Residue, then its C-alpha position, 0 to 999 in steps of 0.5 A: m404809112a409815112s409817119d410810120e416810115a419816119k419813126p420806124v419800130l425798135t426792138k427791146e435790144e435796139k431800145a437799150v443800146k440806145k438807152a445805154a448810148k444816153l447814159a453814157k454820154k451823161l457820165a461823159k459830161e458829168q465825168a467833164k465838168a467834175e475834172a473842170e472842177g478838180s483842176d480848180s480845186s486842186v490850183k486853190k489847194e497849191k496855193k493854200h499849201k505853198k501859203e503854211k510852208k510859208e509860214k512855217k518856214s518864217k516860225k521856224r526862224s522865230r524859234e531859231a531867234d529864240d534859241d539864240n537868248d540865254e535861259t528860257d522857259p522850259a515849259e513855253d518851249t517845248a513843241e513837238s514836230e511829229v514825222e509819221a512813218p506808217a511804213t517803211k516806203k514812207v521812210k525813205s522818201e522821208n528821207a532821201t537825202h541821205v537814205g539814197g532811196e534804199e528801204n534799209p541804207s548803208l551806212d554809207n550814207f550817214r555821218i559814222c566815223d571809220e572807227t564805229k564801221k568797222n564794229l558794225q560791219a564785225r558784226g554783220i551789220h551793213t545797212l540801218f533799219p528805218i527807226q535808225a535811219m530816221t533817227f540818226d540825223k536828228i540825235l547827231d543834231g543834237k535835238d530831243l526825241m521821241g521814236r516809236a517803232r515795232t519790237g525787234m526794229g532795232k530800237t536800241l542801236a537806234f539810240a547806242l549809235p548817234v550818241i557813240e558818234l558825238l561822244l567819239k566826235d568830242k575827243r575830250p581826256r579821259s581822265r580817271g573818276r571821270a563822271p558819265r556823259v550819257v545817262c540811260m535808264a531801264p526798267t528791268r535789269e534784263l534790258a539793261k544789261q541787252v542795252a550795255s552789251e550794245f553800247e559795249l559793241t559798238g563803242p568798245s572804245l568808250s568806258t561802258v558800265c551797267i548798274y542794277g540791284g542784286a549786284s555787288y555795289q563794290s564793283q560798282n562803286n570801283a567802276f565809278r573811281s576808275g571812270v565812266d563814259i555811258l552809264v546803263g542801269t536801273t532807276g532804283r539803283v541809280i538814286d541809290h548812286i545818286d544818294r550815296g555821292n558815287l553817281r555825279l552828274h554835272n557831266c550828263e550831256f544825254l539822258i536815255l529812257d528805253e520802254a518809255d511807256t513802262m519808265l512813265e508809268m505811276g512807281f517808275r514814274e516818281d524815280v525816273q523824276k528823281v533823277f531828272t530833278a537831281m540833273d537840272q540842280v547840277k547844271n552840265e558844265s561842258t555845254g549847259k544842254r542836256q539832250t532827252l531821248l526816249f524809245s517805246a513800242t508803244i507811245p501812247k497820248w499821256v506819254k507824250d504829254v509828261a514827256h513834255k515835261y521833261m523835253k524841249k522841242a521834241e521830234y517825234v518819230n514813230l513808224v507805227k501810225d496808231s491805226d496801224d498795227q502795233a505788233s509786229t507784222d512777221v508774227q502769227h498771232i494763235a488762239i486757242p481755248c484752254h480751260w484751265q484743268g488742261r493748261p499743261t497739257l495743252l502746254a506740253n502739246l504746243l510744244g511738241v507741235y510748234a516748237k523745232k528742235d533748236s528752237r527758243t520758246i518763252i511761255f509767259a505766265e501771269t505769276k510766280k505761283d504759275c511760273n513754279e508749278l508749270a516748270v515742275h509739272p509731270e507734263i512738261k518734259t522739255d528742260c526749262q528755266v523760270l524767272h521772275g522777281d524771286i530768282a536770285q541775280e546770279q541764277r537769273e543771269t546765268t539762266m539767260k546766258a544759256f537761253r541766249e546760248g541756246r542750251l536752254r530752249l524753254l523759258i518759264a517767266t513772268d513780265v521781267a523777260a518781255r522787256g529784258l530779251d533782245m534776241n529773237v525767240d522763235l516761239v511765243i506762248n501765252s498761258e491766258p491774256p495779259r490782262k490790267m488790275t481793272g481785268m481790261a486787256d493789257v494790249d501794251t504788254y501783249v504787244h512786248r510779250s509777241g515782240r519777243t518773236g519776228r524780230a529783224g524781218k525773221k518770222g515768228i509764233c504768238i500763241t494766247l490761250y484763253t477761256n470762254r470767259q478771257r474771249d472779251q480780252l482777245n476781242q481788246i487785243e485785236r482791236k488794238i493791235g489790228n491783227k486777227f487772231i487766227m482762231k484754232g482748236p487744241p492740236d489733236q494726238e495725231d498732229l502731235i505724234k507727226a510732228s515727233a516723227e518728222k523731228a526724228l527724221k531729222e535726227i537720224d540724218n545726224v546719226d555718225p555713220a559709226m554708230v550705225e555701223i554698231f547697230q547694224e547687226k540688231a537692225s537685221e535681225l529686227l528685219e526678218t521677223m517684221e516687215p521694212e515698213k512696220c519696223l521702222a515705224a515701230a522704231l519711230a514710236c519708240i524714238t518718240g516716245h509715243t509706244k501707247p495709243p495717246r490719250r483722248t482730249s477734248l476738242m475745244s479745251g484741250v483737257p485730256d480722258y474728255v471727248t467732244v460731243l456734237f448735239t444738233s437740232s432740226n430747231f434754232i436753238r435760242a439758249k443752251g437751257y433747250v440744249w440742257n433740257a433735251v440731254n436730261r430728258d435723253i441722257p441718264e442722269d450719271i452721265a449727264k452730271d459730267i457735261k462741260q463747257m456746254t457751247l451753242t454753234e454759230d449758226s444756232m442749230g446745234a451745241c457742243f459739249d465734253l463728256p469723260i471718256a467714263g460717260l462715253e463708254l456708258l452712253e454707248k453701252q445704253i444706246e447698244e442695249g436699245g435703252m435710248n432712240f435717235k433720230a438722224s438729220a439729214a443736213d447737208p454734210t458740207g455745210a460748215f458750223t462754227v464751234n467757239s470760232v473754231n470752223v469744223k467742216h464735213y468733206l466727201k472725199g473719193n469715190k462718186k458711186a452711189s451705195t444701193t445699200l446706202a440709199d435704202e438706209e437713207r429712205g428710212i432716216t426718219q425711223k426710230i432705230p437703235f443708233v448702234n446697231k444702225l451704225k453696224a449695219m452701215v459698216k458692213a455695208n461701205p468697208a470705205v467706212t471702216k476707214a475714215k479717222v479724224m485728222m486736222d486739215k492745214d491745208i484749207r485756210l479755214k480755222g481750227a480742227y477738220l473732219i476728213v471723211k474720207g470715200q465716198m458716203k452719205p449722211l448717216a455714213i459720216i455719222a457711222a464713220v466719226a462716231l467708230a473714229g473715236g475722235f470727234i464723236m457726233y451725235l445726232v439726237k432725236g429733235 
């Protein structure tokens, strides 16, 4: 008994508490031990850090001593000190000495003269973006530099501002016929003009000249005779003037490459090399040195390797770490499947849904032929102009001016415009994913295209159309840019009509009151014959141009006059051949031959395919005549499946009361009954079915098309509602 009293029997709960206490005690000891070891290691790390810092300082002193010597081999002196800033927060910590801890530091924090400040403030610029703040002092101190930032973050002003300050600081006489002190090269005429405009606006007291192919030589020669401070141009025209003896480089102190990745690619690289060689042959008369600046949104490793041949001890300011997004985070990246036949129709629908009244849109096509065909296609009713290499320079300038001023809302272009528009565009549409000659995705081109929107902190949308074969290219772009595409289906006609109605309502607010009085009499007459709501609805239909029922289109590819049909099976489908066998067995040959876009669902329990409307009508007729029997599946109607990564979900809403008739129908679910007869019986039994319709649901964060069915309905009622709605036609086929 004594032993029993000394060791009382513990209950299960008491044993668990005791065990937990022991475990907690053990964990506390391990944590204390780890903290002690961590403190020792942190001391060692601190000592190591101090030692490395000391070594860096000594190396820096030795390099500065080497700089004091006369001429050295640039190849031997080439070095790189990287300043990487993955985000704005890190930018301000690294530049606290001159940005004052601000995200976008004020102009007063920098060595900018009063004249330049007034010019910037007159344009509404009172602060600098991170790329401008991080590079300003480095350029002002005479260092060669490579700068990388996302598109639309102010790279042009990042090099223009400090260079202008250096030119204004050195108040040498500006004699007639003086040679340029700055040479800036860009890959396209449009971009060269944008850069020249930035120099002119920031430093109007300096003489800036822009030269490019297609423009008159005479006017450019006259500018050289008058004297130039800043020269901006394309490489081809720069070399032409060097060869003709019009452009002298003995006075050049700054050489700038905008869009450096393109400028150093094969094709451009040879021309750039010629300019560098010409500069090396003529030593600068005033300083004997040349400062080289390279800026781009993408700077691959090979660009850095090539650039080192032309630069000395280059600084590298990188606001886009390789592991971070290359594309702008302010852009919504959307991917929509589209067969090439339905591309013009889908583009027109996308413009109707996504393009606002006063917005600017660019559609990028791969070839000049594609641009021309889209521009004249009857589906594209928006006023538009094309922009590609075959367009005359005068016409290009007229088009760009109209687009910049907002008189032209739609531009259909090749990549000639991807790097030549320094303005914010609201919507960018890629008619297909950009690709290289090898067939691989051209990620850099995608970054520059999408960078036309979402600039300077504004929001934008970039939509890419793709076929099934191009899905791999989308995956490559996703991996490289770090952004996931929002996978959506083509907008349906109801979305298009709603978007048109919203635009029309906004237009009504802009109608002059005097015009309202003129139409008031006719409006009163119309109201006598129609109900007010119906009258206004009819008026909106006329205003938007939707006076007839819209054409039905495929939900998978956007091809008009096709509907998407869902095939389901109780068996796991391993290949599309299983579906084709079932289709060929149960569907007449004259209908089956027109089936397209056969695609398995993600759960492999079904497939979707497109069928022409005529074929669908024939199929429904045969079902109604009793020529075909179907067995409905009792699958969970709230389950989701995926087609081409476009999630489709069935929702039940409304009344929770069960219908006796529907319950009876459900009990006989396995009976082979002619499909349409069953649907008719169900519609009569449940009035809620007749109100069901197919529509897009934008409130739920699943991607793509949704089937919304109003009223409490069982699986068979959902089949009836969806089939009769005439949108996403659902057939649950035998087997």
